N, C-alpha and C positions, 0 to 999 in steps of 0.2 A: 639664484643659488650658485654657489661655487663648490667645486669638487676638488679634493686633494686625495695624490695617491694615498606566601599568604601569611607575608610576614604576620598579618593579623590572625591568620588561621593556624599556621605552624611556623616553626623556625626555618630559616633558609637552609637549603640543602648542604652547601659546602660548609657552612658554619658548624654543622653537626660534627664533622670530623674534628674541628678545633675544640669544640666544647667537650666531646668525649675525652680527647687528649688532655684538655685543661682539667677535667675532673680527676684524671690520673695524677696530674701534677699537684693539684691543690687539695684533693680529698673532699671537695665540695660536691653536693648533689646537684641535679639538673631540674628537679621537679618544680622549683619555684618559677623557672623561666621557660620550660619546655613542656608542651602537652605530653601526657604519658605515651601516646601512640608513636611519638617520634624519638623517644629516648632509646639509644642502642644499648646502653649498659648503665648500671649503677656505678657510683664512684668506686665501689669495692671491686667489681669485675673489671672496670677500666684500669684500675691500679695494677691489676695482674698482667696487663699487656706487656710483653717483653720489649726492652729497648732493642732496636734493630736498625739496620740501614734500609731505608725505604727505596724501593724501585717499582714504580707502577707501570703496568702494561694494559692498555685497552684491547679488547678483542678485535681480531681482524674482521673486516667487512665480508659479507657473504655473497655479494653480487659479482657479476662477470668483469667489472671494471675495477681499477685501482682508484684511490681517492687522491686527487691532486689538491694542493692548498696554496692560496695567496692570501696575504693580509693587506687590506686596503684601508685608507683613511679618508673620510668624507667630512665636509664642513657645510652645514646648512646656514648660509648667510642670511636667510630670510627670518631667522628667529634666534634670540639669545638662548643660552643654556637655561633650562627651566629651574634648575636647582642652584646654580652658581652664576647668576647673570654677569657678574664682574669678570668671568672668564671669557666673555665674548660669545660669538656665535656657537651654536650647538655643534660639537665635534663628536664623531663616532668612529670607532675602530670596528671593522667588519672582517671576519674570516670567511673567505670564499672557498668552498670545498666543491670539487667538480669531478665528473667522470674522466678518468685518465688512463693512459696506456700503462699496463703493469711493467714494472722494471725501470721506470723513468723517474727522475727527480731524486731528491735527497730527503731523509727523514725530517719531518716538521716537528718543531718543539711544541710542547703542550701550552706553555706560557712563556712570556719574557721573564727574566730574572726579577725585574721590578714587580711584575704582576704576582709572581710566586711569593716574593718577600711581603708584598702587601696583604696577600691572603693569610700568610702565616701570622703576621702581626695582628690582623683584624680578628682572626679566629683564635688567637692566643694558643697556638700550637707549641707545646713545650719541646725543648731540645731532646728530651728522653724518648720522644716518638720516633726519632730517626729521620724526621721529615725536614729537609732543608730547602732553601730556594733553588739550589742547584738540582737536587733530585726531583723536586716537584715540577720544575720547569722542563725536565727531560723525560717525563712520563712518555712511554712509547704510544704514539697516537694512531699509527697505521695510516697516516696521511703523509704526502710527499710534496715538499716545496718544489715548484718549478716543473712538475711532472707534465709530460706532453698530453694535451687534452684529446679525448675522443672526438671524432667528427660528429657533426649534426647539431640539432637544437634539442634542448632538454627543458622540462618544467623547472621553475624556480620555486624553492621552498625557503621561506624566511623562518629562522629559529630565534626564540627569545627566552632567556633563562629566568630562573626564579629570583625573587627579591633578595638582594645581597649577594647573589651568585654571579661570578664572571661568566662570560659566554662559553668558556672552555668546558663547562660541565655537561654540555650537550654534544661533545666531540664524537663520542661513539655512535650516536644517532646520525650525526652529520656525515660521517664516513660511510655508514651503511647506506644512507639515501644516495650519496654520490656513486657508490658502487653499483647501484641499481638504475643509474641514468638520470639523476637529478642534480641540478646546480643548487647549492645550499648557501645561504647568507646567514652566518651566525653574527648577530648584531650585539655588540657590547653596550650595556646600559651605563653610560658615563655618569659618574657621581652617584650611582645607585648600587654599587658593589665594592668589593675589596680593591678594585683598581683595574683600569684598562689603559694600556700604554698608547698614548696619542701620537700623532705625527711629529709633534715637537719633542718627543722623547719623554715627556712628563707622564706620570702614572698617578693621577689624582685619586685620593681615597674617597670613601663613601661620604656624601654630604648629608644624607637623609636617613641613614640606617638607624640612628638612635633617636629619631623624632617620634615620641609617643602619640602625637596628634596627627601624624601624616595621613593625608587623604589618599587612599589607595585608588580611588577613581581618577585622581589627578595623575597618578603613576601610569595607569593604563592608557589614559588619554595622551600622555607624552610619548609613550612607547608606540602608540598607533601613529603619531606624527613621525617618529623615527622610522618606522617600518615603511610608511608611504614614501618618505624621502629616499630611503635606500632603493625602493622599487623604482622610483623616478630616475635615479642616477644610473641604475643598472639597465634600464630599458629605453632610455632616451639618448641617442647619439653615440653610444658605445665608448664614452670617454672616461667613465669612472673606473673601469676595470678592463684590463687588456684582453680578457676573454669574454667580454659581455656578449659577443656574437653567438656564444653557446646557448644563450637563454631564449626560450620560447616565451615571449612576453604575453602570450594569450593564455598561458597555463601557469598560474601562480597560486601557491598555497602558503599557509603559515601555521606553525606549531609552536607551542611554548609550554614550559613547566611552571607550575605555581602561578605567580603573578604574570609570568610570560604567557601562560595559557589563557588567562583572563584578557591579556593584551591581544592575543590572536582574535578573540571574539570582538574586542573593541575595534580592532583594525578592520575586521570584516564589516562591521556596522558603518564605518567611515569610508571605506575604500572598496568599491565594487570590483576592482581588479583581482582581489583575493577571492578565488573561487572555492576554496575548501580550507577548513580550519580544524585544529586539534588543540584541546585543552588537556594537558597531562597533570592531573591532581591539583588543580588550582581553583580556589574559591572565585566565583565570578564577581568582578568589580568593573562596571555595574552589571546587574543581571539583564540580559537582553530582553527587550519587549517583543511581543508577538509582531511579526512582520519585519523585524529588523534584520534577521538572518534567515534567508530562505535558500541558502546554498548548503552544500554538504558540511557536516560538522561531526567530529568524533570527540567523545568525552571518555578519556582513559584514566582511571585513577584507582586508588586504594578502595577496598570494599567498604570502608567507613563512609565514603562519600554518599552512600545510599541514605545517610542521615543528614547530609548537608542540604539545608533548605535552598541555597542558591543553585545547586545542581538540579534539584527537582523543578525549580522555577524555570531555569534555563531550558531544561529538556522540554517542558510544556510549550515554551515560546519558540523553539526552533522549528522552522517551517519546511526545511528541505530534507534530503536524505540524511539520516542521523543514526549514530550508534553510541550506546553507553555501555562501556565495559568496566566491570569491577574486578580487581585483581586481588584474590585472597592472599593474605600474608604480606602484602606490600606495605611499605611505609612511604613517607613523602619523597625521600631521595631515590626510591627504587627505579624511577623513570629517568635517571641521570647517570653519570659516571661515578657518583659519590660513593655509593655503597661498595662498589667494586674496589675503588681505591682505598676505602677504609679497611676492607678485608685484607688487601695486600699490605697494608700498614700494620696489620696484626690486631685490629680491633674487632669486637663482637659484631655480628651482623643480624639483620631482622629475620623473621620467620621465612620470608621468601629469599632464597639465595640470591646474592648479587648477580651471579651469572644469569639466572632465570629472569631477573628483572630486566637486564639488558636485552635478552633474547625476546621477551614478550614485547617490550617497547619497540624494538626494531621491527619485529614481524608485523605488528598490527598497524603501526604508523605507516610503514612502507606499503602494506596492502591497501590501506585507506587512500593514500595518494595515488597508487597505481589505478585504483578503481575510479577515483573522482577526477584526476587530472589526465591520466593516460587512457581511460576508458577500458581498462583491462579488468574483467571480472575476477575477483579473488574470493574463492569459496570460504577462505578463512573468516570472512566477515559475515557469512550467512548464519552462523550459529555456533554453539559450543563445539570444541574440538577435543578429541581424546589426547592429542599431543600437547594441549595447553589446558589441563584440568583446572588450573588456578583462575582462568578467565571466565567470569560469569557475565552473561548478557543480561542487561537491565533494560527497562524495569520489568 
């Protein structure tokens, strides 16, 4: 190995921003392609959204540390890219977010210009939305390039985005975890989203997003290989990343949204180094079998997941410490940056306010990893909280 520096269930999270905006531009409805639970607005209400200059700002993290950021590029010479074999070995772009000293470093961009342009093109965001590659790439992330790291060793959490979504949609969660003493690896799903800028400067588009016969089990299997490769590179030899010495290689977790959440489960099945996992609102591909996951697992999703057969089956099969939390009023993107950025762009939002979605996601995911990777008891996980009345403990 060489190193270099549910779509089937719901539409991908970032694409919703573009589709709502597209409806405003075209006057077409979304019902034919989008399940009702994920539609943020009809064409009529979307059309009323004002033209404006977009400037997105993610919320500041709440922990005692700042969030430092590095972008690294990894190449797995042991296997070809699973979606575009002609492109050569599997290449990954990974954003490393780490506990840093406040007041150091420079503000980190949300995306490269090419990544932002690729998303705008993929999602068919109209000019009337006020969203441009320049202002999308410059969303305030609350992360800082080149920030001085905190001393010590910290658990590693791998994050995987939803199908069609770039890694950046989990930035607010990544900065929160870093502020509470975690090193986070946001792994870009090359050829599975609107574009990840690789080491050679190219930003390839999605190669599989429009495949109606795509095997989602194959997607999660590939992401499990990606995650294990990234873990290998970050924990063996300290050569893949200049700050790899910060990682406690014995305390590793993984979380993901949508197909990324299913990928967290698939990775845990394949890689015993991942000691705790989180699925945020993702259908399980495949459903774990009894005995495959006997380590801690958190299922955090919209309340409608109570009717998802794969969630019930997965819950029954999980053998370790487990929690199933249903969030009233949430929609599929509530567990990402997307709803918040949509609101800032002037579009309608779901029943659960975007700010609450971010707070709930951050609080429960951080508490879960504190309890399972750091051994710190978090009463938040013991049962319902008056501060979070939207969160229902299941079953």
